[in-house]
Every structure is written in structure tokens, then in C-alpha cells.
ROLUM-485069 format. One record per atom (N, C-alpha, C): residue number from 1; residue in one letter; atom name; y, z, x. Coordinates in nm, 4 decimals. Each point is the difference from the previous one (the first is absolute). Example, Ala and Ser with C-alpha at 12.3 -4.5 7.8 and 13.67 -1.06 7.14 Angstrom:
2
+-----+------+------+----------+----------+----------+
: pos : code : site :       yy :       zz :       xx :
+-----+------+------+----------+----------+----------+
:   1 :    A :    N :  -0.5690 :   0.7800 :   1.3190 :
:   1 :    A :   CA :   0.1190 :   0.0000 :  -0.0890 :
:   1 :    A :    C :   0.1200 :   0.0000 :   0.0900 :
:   2 :    S :    N :   0.1050 :  -0.0720 :  -0.0350 :
:   2 :    S :   CA :   0.1190 :   0.0060 :   0.0820 :
:   2 :    S :    C :   0.1090 :   0.0730 :  -0.0770 :
+-----+------+------+----------+----------+----------+
! end
This chain:
114
+-----+------+------+----------+----------+----------+
: pos : code : site :       yy :       zz :       xx :
+-----+------+------+----------+----------+----------+
:   1 :    M :    N :   1.6498 :   0.1681 :  -0.2362 :
:   1 :    M :   CA :   0.0326 :  -0.1360 :  -0.0493 :
:   1 :    M :    C :   0.1056 :   0.0162 :  -0.1129 :
:   2 :    S :    N :   0.0621 :  -0.1067 :  -0.0324 :
:   2 :    S :   CA :   0.1004 :  -0.0010 :  -0.1093 :
:   2 :    S :    C :  -0.0518 :  -0.0496 :  -0.1338 :
:   3 :    Q :    N :   0.0673 :   0.0326 :  -0.1045 :
:   3 :    Q :   CA :  -0.0415 :  -0.0464 :  -0.1303 :
:   3 :    Q :    C :  -0.0190 :  -0.1558 :  -0.0091 :
:   4 :    Y :    N :   0.0924 :  -0.0750 :   0.0419 :
:   4 :    Y :   CA :  -0.0115 :  -0.1418 :  -0.0100 :
:   4 :    Y :    C :  -0.0878 :  -0.0636 :   0.1010 :
:   5 :    G :    N :  -0.0097 :   0.0722 :   0.1193 :
:   5 :    G :   CA :  -0.0973 :  -0.0479 :   0.1013 :
:   5 :    G :    C :  -0.1420 :   0.0182 :  -0.0537 :
:   6 :    D :    N :  -0.0278 :   0.1199 :  -0.0682 :
:   6 :    D :   CA :  -0.1325 :   0.0208 :  -0.0531 :
:   6 :    D :    C :  -0.0304 :  -0.0929 :  -0.1141 :
:   7 :    I :    N :   0.0920 :  -0.0293 :  -0.0859 :
:   7 :    I :   CA :  -0.0189 :  -0.1010 :  -0.1026 :
:   7 :    I :    C :  -0.0358 :  -0.1382 :   0.0658 :
:   8 :    A :    N :   0.0712 :  -0.0417 :   0.1041 :
:   8 :    A :   CA :  -0.0274 :  -0.1245 :   0.0572 :
:   8 :    A :    C :  -0.1369 :  -0.0008 :   0.0645 :
:   9 :    I :    N :  -0.0434 :   0.0981 :   0.0648 :
:   9 :    I :   CA :  -0.1306 :   0.0131 :   0.0682 :
:   9 :    I :    C :  -0.1103 :  -0.0175 :  -0.1172 :
:  10 :    L :    N :   0.0203 :   0.0721 :  -0.1076 :
:  10 :    L :   CA :  -0.0950 :  -0.0035 :  -0.1049 :
:  10 :    L :    C :  -0.0026 :  -0.1439 :  -0.0660 :
:  11 :    A :    N :   0.1048 :  -0.0606 :  -0.0207 :
:  11 :    A :   CA :   0.0165 :  -0.1327 :  -0.0477 :
:  11 :    A :    C :  -0.0810 :  -0.1042 :   0.0872 :
:  12 :    V :    N :   0.0071 :   0.0149 :   0.1401 :
:  12 :    V :   CA :  -0.0752 :  -0.0810 :   0.0789 :
:  12 :    V :    C :  -0.1489 :   0.0250 :  -0.0229 :
:  13 :    E :    N :  -0.0394 :   0.1247 :  -0.0196 :
:  13 :    E :   CA :  -0.1421 :   0.0329 :  -0.0209 :
:  13 :    E :    C :  -0.0445 :  -0.0583 :  -0.1329 :
:  14 :    L :    N :   0.0847 :  -0.0015 :  -0.0968 :
:  14 :    L :   CA :  -0.0337 :  -0.0561 :  -0.1362 :
:  14 :    L :    C :  -0.0087 :  -0.1489 :  -0.0038 :
:  15 :    F :    N :   0.0781 :  -0.0665 :   0.0932 :
:  15 :    F :   CA :   0.0159 :  -0.1460 :  -0.0110 :
:  15 :    F :    C :  -0.1296 :  -0.0782 :  -0.0155 :
:  16 :    P :    N :  -0.1089 :   0.0298 :   0.0789 :
:  16 :    P :   CA :  -0.1197 :  -0.0762 :  -0.0050 :
:  16 :    P :    C :  -0.0612 :  -0.0162 :  -0.1426 :
:  17 :    D :    N :   0.0177 :   0.1107 :  -0.0779 :
:  17 :    D :   CA :  -0.0585 :  -0.0051 :  -0.1372 :
:  17 :    D :    C :   0.1004 :  -0.0734 :  -0.0990 :
:  18 :    L :    N :   0.1294 :   0.0056 :   0.0242 :
:  18 :    L :   CA :   0.0886 :  -0.0453 :  -0.0924 :
:  18 :    L :    C :   0.0609 :  -0.1493 :   0.0365 :
:  19 :    Q :    N :  -0.0018 :  -0.0314 :   0.1364 :
:  19 :    Q :   CA :   0.0448 :  -0.1292 :   0.0431 :
:  19 :    Q :    C :   0.1463 :  -0.0380 :  -0.0364 :
:  20 :    D :    N :   0.0791 :   0.1028 :  -0.0289 :
:  20 :    D :   CA :   0.1416 :  -0.0211 :  -0.0250 :
:  20 :    D :    C :   0.0824 :   0.1186 :   0.0527 :
:  21 :    P :    N :   0.0869 :  -0.0188 :   0.0953 :
:  21 :    P :   CA :   0.0689 :   0.1180 :   0.0593 :
:  21 :    P :    C :   0.0902 :   0.0744 :  -0.1008 :
:  22 :    R :    N :   0.0585 :  -0.0746 :  -0.0992 :
:  22 :    R :   CA :   0.0792 :   0.0709 :  -0.1031 :
:  22 :    R :    C :  -0.0893 :   0.0953 :  -0.0831 :
:  23 :    D :    N :  -0.1214 :  -0.0583 :  -0.0432 :
:  23 :    D :   CA :  -0.0894 :   0.0815 :  -0.0796 :
:  23 :    D :    C :  -0.0482 :   0.1193 :   0.0863 :
:  24 :    A :    N :  -0.0313 :  -0.0197 :   0.1251 :
:  24 :    A :   CA :  -0.0452 :   0.1054 :   0.0893 :
:  24 :    A :    C :   0.1066 :   0.1090 :   0.0146 :
:  25 :    W :    N :   0.1218 :  -0.0491 :   0.0160 :
:  25 :    W :   CA :   0.1166 :   0.1028 :   0.0083 :
:  25 :    W :    C :   0.0032 :   0.0777 :  -0.1319 :
:  26 :    Q :    N :  -0.0032 :  -0.0634 :  -0.1110 :
:  26 :    Q :   CA :   0.0153 :   0.0729 :  -0.1331 :
:  26 :    Q :    C :  -0.1140 :   0.0967 :  -0.0200 :
:  27 :    M :    N :  -0.1215 :  -0.0412 :   0.0404 :
:  27 :    M :   CA :  -0.1084 :   0.0931 :  -0.0177 :
:  27 :    M :    C :  -0.0028 :   0.1181 :   0.0994 :
:  28 :    A :    N :   0.0579 :  -0.0304 :   0.1198 :
:  28 :    A :   CA :   0.0161 :   0.1097 :   0.1010 :
:  28 :    A :    C :   0.1063 :   0.0985 :  -0.0498 :
:  29 :    T :    N :   0.1048 :  -0.0551 :  -0.0548 :
:  29 :    T :   CA :   0.1061 :   0.0770 :  -0.0469 :
:  29 :    T :    C :  -0.0470 :   0.1056 :  -0.1149 :
:  30 :    E :    N :  -0.0728 :  -0.0620 :  -0.0851 :
:  30 :    E :   CA :  -0.0557 :   0.0753 :  -0.1114 :
:  30 :    E :    C :  -0.0993 :   0.1067 :   0.0540 :
:  31 :    A :    N :  -0.0873 :  -0.0349 :   0.0891 :
:  31 :    A :   CA :  -0.1062 :   0.0870 :   0.0603 :
:  31 :    A :    C :   0.0753 :   0.1238 :   0.0726 :
:  32 :    M :    N :   0.1160 :  -0.0315 :   0.0544 :
:  32 :    M :   CA :   0.0763 :   0.1032 :   0.0684 :
:  32 :    M :    C :   0.0782 :   0.0840 :  -0.0910 :
:  33 :    G :    N :   0.0041 :  -0.0306 :  -0.1395 :
:  33 :    G :   CA :   0.0691 :   0.0711 :  -0.0972 :
:  33 :    G :    C :   0.1498 :  -0.0157 :   0.0061 :
:  34 :    Q :    N :   0.0392 :  -0.1163 :   0.0443 :
:  34 :    Q :   CA :   0.1457 :  -0.0278 :   0.0092 :
:  34 :    Q :    C :   0.0483 :  -0.0847 :  -0.1121 :
:  35 :    D :    N :   0.1223 :   0.0298 :  -0.0474 :
:  35 :    D :   CA :   0.0640 :  -0.0772 :  -0.1127 :
:  35 :    D :    C :   0.0831 :  -0.1045 :   0.0765 :
:  36 :    I :    N :   0.0121 :  -0.1173 :  -0.0640 :
:  36 :    I :   CA :   0.0623 :  -0.1118 :   0.0603 :
:  36 :    I :    C :   0.1526 :   0.0309 :  -0.0180 :
:  37 :    Q :    N :   0.0712 :  -0.0021 :   0.1208 :
:  37 :    Q :   CA :   0.1360 :   0.0255 :   0.0082 :
:  37 :    Q :    C :   0.0637 :  -0.1072 :   0.0663 :
:  38 :    T :    N :   0.1433 :   0.0020 :   0.0110 :
:  38 :    T :   CA :   0.0709 :  -0.1085 :   0.0760 :
:  38 :    T :    C :  -0.0384 :   0.0031 :   0.1358 :
:  39 :    Q :    N :  -0.0155 :   0.1171 :   0.0703 :
:  39 :    Q :   CA :  -0.0406 :   0.0054 :   0.1303 :
:  39 :    Q :    C :  -0.1379 :  -0.0668 :   0.0277 :
:  40 :    D :    N :  -0.0894 :   0.0203 :  -0.1004 :
:  40 :    D :   CA :  -0.1254 :  -0.0653 :   0.0092 :
:  40 :    D :    C :   0.0068 :  -0.1547 :   0.0073 :
:  41 :    Q :    N :   0.1043 :  -0.0540 :  -0.0574 :
:  41 :    Q :   CA :   0.0137 :  -0.1463 :   0.0044 :
:  41 :    Q :    C :   0.0380 :  -0.0462 :   0.1459 :
:  42 :    V :    N :   0.0694 :   0.0668 :   0.0673 :
:  42 :    V :   CA :   0.0311 :  -0.0239 :   0.1408 :
:  42 :    V :    C :  -0.1265 :   0.0147 :   0.0781 :
:  43 :    A :    N :  -0.0855 :   0.0972 :  -0.0226 :
:  43 :    A :   CA :  -0.1231 :   0.0144 :   0.0779 :
:  43 :    A :    C :  -0.0992 :  -0.1060 :  -0.0367 :
:  44 :    L :    N :  -0.0027 :  -0.0362 :  -0.1347 :
:  44 :    L :   CA :  -0.0906 :  -0.1091 :  -0.0437 :
:  44 :    L :    C :   0.0399 :  -0.1270 :   0.0648 :
:  45 :    H :    N :   0.1279 :  -0.0412 :   0.0031 :
:  45 :    H :   CA :   0.0495 :  -0.1133 :   0.0560 :
:  45 :    H :    C :  -0.0276 :  -0.0048 :   0.1498 :
:  46 :    T :    N :   0.0080 :   0.1083 :   0.0609 :
:  46 :    T :   CA :  -0.0329 :   0.0085 :   0.1453 :
:  46 :    T :    C :  -0.1414 :  -0.0335 :   0.0248 :
:  47 :    F :    N :  -0.0862 :   0.0642 :  -0.0838 :
:  47 :    F :   CA :  -0.1471 :  -0.0160 :   0.0186 :
:  47 :    F :    C :  -0.0360 :  -0.1525 :  -0.0282 :
:  48 :    L :    N :   0.0656 :  -0.0540 :  -0.1114 :
:  48 :    L :   CA :  -0.0346 :  -0.1415 :  -0.0372 :
:  48 :    L :    C :   0.0540 :  -0.0958 :   0.1120 :
:  49 :    A :    N :   0.1079 :   0.0328 :   0.0596 :
:  49 :    A :   CA :   0.0640 :  -0.0905 :   0.1069 :
:  49 :    A :    C :  -0.0997 :   0.0096 :   0.1171 :
:  50 :    L :    N :  -0.0474 :   0.1128 :   0.0404 :
:  50 :    L :   CA :  -0.0929 :   0.0043 :   0.1124 :
:  50 :    L :    C :  -0.1325 :  -0.0703 :  -0.0294 :
:  51 :    C :    N :  -0.0538 :   0.0110 :  -0.1260 :
:  51 :    C :   CA :  -0.1119 :  -0.0637 :  -0.0438 :
:  51 :    C :    C :   0.0201 :  -0.1608 :   0.0096 :
:  52 :    E :    N :   0.1071 :  -0.0429 :  -0.0672 :
:  52 :    E :   CA :   0.0292 :  -0.1458 :  -0.0069 :
:  52 :    E :    C :   0.0241 :  -0.0601 :   0.1342 :
:  53 :    A :    N :   0.0449 :   0.0834 :   0.0990 :
:  53 :    A :   CA :   0.0186 :  -0.0579 :   0.1328 :
:  53 :    A :    C :  -0.1260 :   0.0061 :   0.0783 :
:  54 :    G :    N :  -0.1027 :   0.0477 :  -0.0549 :
:  54 :    G :   CA :  -0.1312 :  -0.0036 :   0.0728 :
:  54 :    G :    C :  -0.0072 :   0.1168 :   0.1024 :
:  55 :    K :    N :   0.0833 :   0.1026 :  -0.0121 :
:  55 :    K :   CA :   0.0071 :   0.1082 :   0.1005 :
:  55 :    K :    C :  -0.0950 :   0.1132 :  -0.0293 :
:  56 :    V :    N :  -0.0482 :   0.0065 :  -0.1264 :
:  56 :    V :   CA :  -0.0989 :   0.1117 :  -0.0288 :
:  56 :    V :    C :  -0.1393 :  -0.0490 :   0.0133 :
:  57 :    L :    N :  -0.0737 :   0.0708 :   0.0819 :
:  57 :    L :   CA :  -0.1405 :  -0.0387 :   0.0321 :
:  57 :    L :    C :  -0.0836 :   0.0036 :  -0.1260 :
:  58 :    G :    N :  -0.0685 :  -0.1069 :  -0.0195 :
:  58 :    G :   CA :  -0.0923 :  -0.0081 :  -0.1166 :
:  58 :    G :    C :   0.0621 :  -0.0653 :  -0.1174 :
:  59 :    I :    N :   0.1340 :  -0.0333 :   0.0043 :
:  59 :    I :   CA :   0.0683 :  -0.0626 :  -0.1136 :
:  59 :    I :    C :   0.0531 :  -0.1299 :   0.0499 :
:  60 :    P :    N :  -0.0386 :  -0.1083 :  -0.0590 :
:  60 :    P :   CA :   0.0399 :  -0.1304 :   0.0493 :
:  60 :    P :    C :   0.1465 :  -0.0328 :  -0.0240 :
:  61 :    A :    N :   0.0683 :  -0.0701 :   0.0774 :
:  61 :    A :   CA :   0.1366 :  -0.0384 :  -0.0141 :
:  61 :    A :    C :   0.0149 :  -0.0961 :  -0.1247 :
:  62 :    S :    N :   0.1196 :   0.0109 :  -0.0518 :
:  62 :    S :   CA :   0.0345 :  -0.1025 :  -0.1105 :
:  62 :    S :    C :   0.0966 :  -0.1013 :   0.0455 :
:  63 :    A :    N :   0.0134 :  -0.1088 :  -0.0748 :
:  63 :    A :   CA :   0.1008 :  -0.1001 :   0.0448 :
:  63 :    A :    C :   0.1361 :   0.0413 :  -0.0269 :
:  64 :    T :    N :   0.0291 :   0.1082 :  -0.0684 :
:  64 :    T :   CA :   0.1281 :   0.0445 :  -0.0388 :
:  64 :    T :    C :   0.0475 :   0.1247 :   0.0835 :
:  65 :    G :    N :  -0.0607 :   0.0145 :   0.1210 :
:  65 :    G :   CA :   0.0364 :   0.1231 :   0.0827 :
:  65 :    G :    C :   0.1355 :  -0.0090 :   0.0511 :
:  66 :    P :    N :   0.0458 :   0.1140 :   0.0492 :
:  66 :    P :   CA :   0.1385 :   0.0135 :   0.0482 :
:  66 :    P :    C :   0.0155 :  -0.0900 :   0.1353 :
:  67 :    L :    N :   0.1219 :  -0.0333 :   0.0263 :
:  67 :    L :   CA :   0.0266 :  -0.0780 :   0.1193 :
:  67 :    L :    C :   0.0025 :   0.0882 :   0.1309 :
:  68 :    D :    N :  -0.0123 :  -0.0633 :   0.1055 :
:  68 :    D :   CA :  -0.0100 :   0.0770 :   0.1230 :
:  68 :    D :    C :   0.1180 :   0.0911 :   0.0325 :
:  69 :    G :    N :   0.1192 :  -0.0456 :  -0.0495 :
:  69 :    G :   CA :   0.1211 :   0.0785 :   0.0329 :
:  69 :    G :    C :   0.0155 :   0.1206 :  -0.0956 :
:  70 :    D :    N :  -0.0956 :   0.0249 :  -0.0929 :
:  70 :    D :   CA :   0.0039 :   0.1099 :  -0.0963 :
:  70 :    D :    C :   0.0186 :   0.1260 :   0.0801 :
:  71 :    P :    N :   0.0854 :   0.0996 :  -0.0368 :
:  71 :    P :   CA :   0.0073 :   0.1247 :   0.0717 :
:  71 :    P :    C :  -0.1342 :   0.0842 :   0.0037 :
:  72 :    L :    N :  -0.0683 :  -0.0106 :  -0.1074 :
:  72 :    L :   CA :  -0.1389 :   0.0681 :   0.0041 :
:  72 :    L :    C :  -0.0843 :  -0.0465 :   0.1055 :
:  73 :    L :    N :  -0.0131 :  -0.1424 :   0.0076 :
:  73 :    L :   CA :  -0.0868 :  -0.0556 :   0.1051 :
:  73 :    L :    C :   0.0483 :   0.0229 :   0.1352 :
:  74 :    M :    N :   0.1360 :  -0.0015 :   0.0083 :
:  74 :    M :   CA :   0.0584 :   0.0311 :   0.1343 :
:  74 :    M :    C :  -0.0265 :   0.1443 :   0.0492 :
:  75 :    A :    N :   0.0035 :   0.0928 :  -0.0952 :
:  75 :    A :   CA :  -0.0409 :   0.1329 :   0.0298 :
:  75 :    A :    C :  -0.1441 :   0.0198 :   0.0400 :
:  76 :    L :    N :  -0.0853 :  -0.0692 :  -0.0688 :
:  76 :    L :   CA :  -0.1446 :   0.0046 :   0.0279 :
:  76 :    L :    C :  -0.0226 :  -0.0587 :   0.1316 :
:  77 :    Q :    N :   0.0655 :  -0.1050 :   0.0410 :
:  77 :    Q :   CA :  -0.0183 :  -0.0658 :   0.1201 :
:  77 :    Q :    C :   0.0439 :   0.0885 :   0.1270 :
:  78 :    D :    N :   0.1023 :   0.0858 :  -0.0278 :
:  78 :    D :   CA :   0.0563 :   0.0782 :   0.1006 :
:  78 :    D :    C :  -0.0694 :   0.1425 :   0.0108 :
:  79 :    L :    N :  -0.0770 :   0.0378 :  -0.1011 :
:  79 :    L :   CA :  -0.0624 :   0.1355 :  -0.0047 :
:  79 :    L :    C :  -0.0827 :   0.0346 :   0.1273 :
:  80 :    P :    N :  -0.0810 :  -0.0891 :   0.0479 :
:  80 :    P :   CA :  -0.0811 :   0.0479 :   0.1212 :
:  80 :    P :    C :   0.0758 :   0.0434 :   0.1139 :
:  81 :    T :    N :   0.1237 :  -0.0584 :   0.0180 :
:  81 :    T :   CA :   0.0827 :   0.0404 :   0.1081 :
:  81 :    T :    C :   0.1186 :   0.0886 :  -0.0183 :
:  82 :    N :    N :   0.0312 :   0.0072 :  -0.1290 :
:  82 :    N :   CA :   0.1174 :   0.0796 :  -0.0467 :
:  82 :    N :    C :  -0.0382 :   0.0704 :  -0.1318 :
:  83 :    P :    N :  -0.0398 :   0.1335 :   0.0063 :
:  83 :    P :   CA :  -0.0418 :   0.0813 :  -0.1135 :
:  83 :    P :    C :   0.1123 :   0.0146 :  -0.0964 :
:  84 :    Q :    N :   0.1241 :  -0.0206 :   0.0302 :
:  84 :    Q :   CA :   0.1203 :   0.0139 :  -0.0846 :
:  84 :    Q :    C :   0.0222 :  -0.1401 :  -0.0713 :
:  85 :    A :    N :  -0.0755 :  -0.1016 :   0.0177 :
:  85 :    A :   CA :   0.0248 :  -0.1278 :  -0.0533 :
:  85 :    A :    C :   0.0243 :  -0.0055 :  -0.1513 :
:  86 :    A :    N :  -0.0714 :   0.0934 :  -0.0739 :
:  86 :    A :   CA :   0.0110 :   0.0010 :  -0.1447 :
:  86 :    A :    C :   0.1196 :   0.0781 :  -0.0550 :
:  87 :    D :    N :   0.0770 :   0.0561 :   0.0892 :
:  87 :    D :   CA :   0.1121 :   0.0915 :  -0.0407 :
:  87 :    D :    C :   0.1070 :  -0.0729 :  -0.0831 :
:  88 :    G :    N :   0.0070 :  -0.1322 :   0.0005 :
:  88 :    G :   CA :   0.1000 :  -0.0668 :  -0.0753 :
:  88 :    G :    C :  -0.0445 :  -0.0367 :  -0.1404 :
:  89 :    L :    N :  -0.1256 :   0.0297 :  -0.0311 :
:  89 :    L :   CA :  -0.0558 :  -0.0363 :  -0.1340 :
:  89 :    L :    C :   0.0241 :   0.1203 :  -0.0943 :
:  90 :    Q :    N :  -0.0113 :  -0.0256 :  -0.1279 :
:  90 :    Q :   CA :   0.0113 :   0.1097 :  -0.1002 :
:  90 :    Q :    C :  -0.1192 :   0.0947 :   0.0236 :
:  91 :    S :    N :   0.0246 :   0.1276 :  -0.0320 :
:  91 :    S :   CA :  -0.1121 :   0.0994 :   0.0276 :
:  91 :    S :    C :  -0.1292 :  -0.0352 :  -0.0658 :
:  92 :    T :    N :  -0.0043 :  -0.0480 :  -0.1210 :
:  92 :    T :   CA :  -0.1332 :  -0.0268 :  -0.0512 :
:  92 :    T :    C :  -0.0584 :  -0.1260 :   0.0710 :
:  93 :    A :    N :   0.0697 :  -0.0972 :   0.0472 :
:  93 :    A :   CA :  -0.0472 :  -0.1097 :   0.0719 :
:  93 :    A :    C :  -0.0513 :   0.0529 :   0.1346 :
:  94 :    Q :    N :   0.0662 :   0.0978 :   0.0615 :
:  94 :    Q :   CA :  -0.0528 :   0.0547 :   0.1243 :
:  94 :    Q :    C :  -0.1236 :   0.0724 :  -0.0249 :
:  95 :    E :    N :  -0.0132 :   0.0702 :  -0.1083 :
:  95 :    E :   CA :  -0.1351 :   0.0691 :  -0.0208 :
:  95 :    E :    C :  -0.1139 :  -0.0981 :  -0.0098 :
:  96 :    V :    N :   0.0224 :  -0.1040 :  -0.0735 :
:  96 :    V :   CA :  -0.1110 :  -0.1076 :  -0.0113 :
:  96 :    V :    C :  -0.0307 :  -0.0501 :   0.1251 :
:  97 :    L :    N :   0.1039 :  -0.0476 :   0.0745 :
:  97 :    L :   CA :  -0.0206 :  -0.0726 :   0.1295 :
:  97 :    L :    C :  -0.0704 :   0.0971 :   0.0978 :
:  98 :    L :    N :   0.0502 :   0.1176 :   0.0175 :
:  98 :    L :   CA :  -0.0542 :   0.0931 :   0.1005 :
:  98 :    L :    C :  -0.1354 :   0.0497 :  -0.0380 :
:  99 :    G :    N :  -0.0131 :   0.0251 :  -0.1312 :
:  99 :    G :   CA :  -0.1334 :   0.0447 :  -0.0470 :
:  99 :    G :    C :  -0.1087 :  -0.0931 :   0.0285 :
: 100 :    L :    N :   0.0256 :  -0.1254 :  -0.0263 :
: 100 :    L :   CA :  -0.1056 :  -0.1007 :   0.0305 :
: 100 :    L :    C :  -0.0230 :  -0.0217 :   0.1454 :
: 101 :    W :    N :   0.1181 :  -0.0015 :   0.0761 :
: 101 :    W :   CA :  -0.0009 :  -0.0284 :   0.1443 :
: 101 :    W :    C :  -0.0724 :   0.1225 :   0.0706 :
: 102 :    T :    N :   0.0202 :   0.1125 :  -0.0406 :
: 102 :    T :   CA :  -0.0612 :   0.1179 :   0.0677 :
: 102 :    T :    C :  -0.1506 :   0.0044 :   0.0016 :
: 103 :    V :    N :  -0.0530 :  -0.0446 :  -0.1185 :
: 103 :    V :   CA :  -0.1422 :   0.0038 :  -0.0133 :
: 103 :    V :    C :  -0.0695 :  -0.1375 :   0.0371 :
: 104 :    G :    N :   0.0775 :  -0.0891 :   0.0596 :
: 104 :    G :   CA :  -0.0600 :  -0.1261 :   0.0506 :
: 104 :    G :    C :  -0.0236 :  -0.1014 :  -0.1074 :
: 105 :    L :    N :   0.0808 :  -0.0086 :  -0.1093 :
: 105 :    L :   CA :  -0.0212 :  -0.0971 :  -0.1008 :
: 105 :    L :    C :   0.0893 :  -0.1176 :   0.0037 :
: 106 :    L :    N :   0.0849 :  -0.0053 :   0.1067 :
: 106 :    L :   CA :   0.1057 :  -0.1135 :   0.0134 :
: 106 :    L :    C :  -0.0282 :  -0.0749 :   0.1266 :
: 107 :    G :    N :  -0.0769 :  -0.0985 :  -0.0125 :
: 107 :    G :   CA :  -0.0185 :  -0.1011 :   0.1004 :
: 107 :    G :    C :  -0.0143 :   0.0619 :   0.1428 :
: 108 :    E :    N :   0.0232 :  -0.0862 :   0.1043 :
: 108 :    E :   CA :  -0.0133 :   0.0500 :   0.1378 :
: 108 :    E :    C :   0.1143 :   0.0886 :   0.0326 :
: 109 :    G :    N :  -0.0223 :   0.0988 :   0.0791 :
: 109 :    G :   CA :   0.1004 :   0.0884 :   0.0543 :
: 109 :    G :    C :   0.0006 :   0.1311 :  -0.0703 :
: 110 :    S :    N :  -0.0740 :   0.0185 :  -0.1111 :
: 110 :    S :   CA :  -0.0038 :   0.1398 :  -0.0638 :
: 110 :    S :    C :  -0.0686 :   0.0918 :   0.0981 :
: 111 :    P :    N :   0.0429 :   0.1271 :   0.0017 :
: 111 :    P :   CA :  -0.0634 :   0.0953 :   0.0855 :
: 111 :    P :    C :  -0.1585 :   0.0110 :  -0.0058 :
: 112 :    E :    N :  -0.0586 :  -0.0178 :  -0.1206 :
: 112 :    E :   CA :  -0.1378 :   0.0191 :  -0.0121 :
: 112 :    E :    C :  -0.0702 :  -0.1193 :   0.0592 :
: 113 :    Q :    N :   0.0636 :  -0.1156 :   0.0266 :
: 113 :    Q :   CA :  -0.0681 :  -0.1104 :   0.0553 :
: 113 :    Q :    C :   0.0110 :  -0.0102 :   0.1516 :
: 114 :    A :    N :   0.0871 :   0.0894 :   0.0580 :
: 114 :    A :   CA :   0.0167 :  -0.0023 :   0.1454 :
: 114 :    A :    C :  -0.1229 :   0.0488 :   0.0729 :
+-----+------+------+----------+----------+----------+
! end
């Protein structure tokens, strides 16, 4: 697994106790011994966008989620039939998306749910 994929998975696991995706991400980042860097902000925003859109299992959607035409959501929609769908995203965004998708934490269509 990748660094940001692992952080995202841990953040989902921490969410039930914290009830805030941003707090869960921060705690997961600290638990993994990572310093907050600029790249981390891209990964964080990717994680938050997926949460806000209601795509992460166990985390409710928010009213401010990304729009359907968002490149991240389009990549997620295409992943089940096109494994290269995330190629157009920044590498840290890819790590978050693919990390969560691979272990079945992203709505219907994740490999673990098939």
C-alpha cells in the first residue's frame, strides 16, 4: 500500500470515534509519523472530497460535497471498468483514491465488495 493510501484507510477506521473526517485524517497522519507537507494537503483534500461526496463507506455525505463533474469523482466512477482512470490525478490524490478503493472503502464497485 502507499503512504497516503494507508493514512486514508486509518482515517476511515478512526472516523467513528472522532466524527470528523479532517480530525480523523490529522490523527491518522500523526499515528503514521508523518509531518504535514504541501503534498499532504492534496491528499487531505482528496480524502475530504470523497467523504463530503458520500463516497467513503461509514462517513456521511456533507452538503458541500464536490459536483458530479469533479475529476476525482469521474475517476472513481470509471475505476471499476478502467484501472487507469486515476492516472490524470496528482500522485497523492491517486494514492488516496486507489488505497481506499482497493480495500473496499469507496461505495459500490470497490474490489472488496464484488
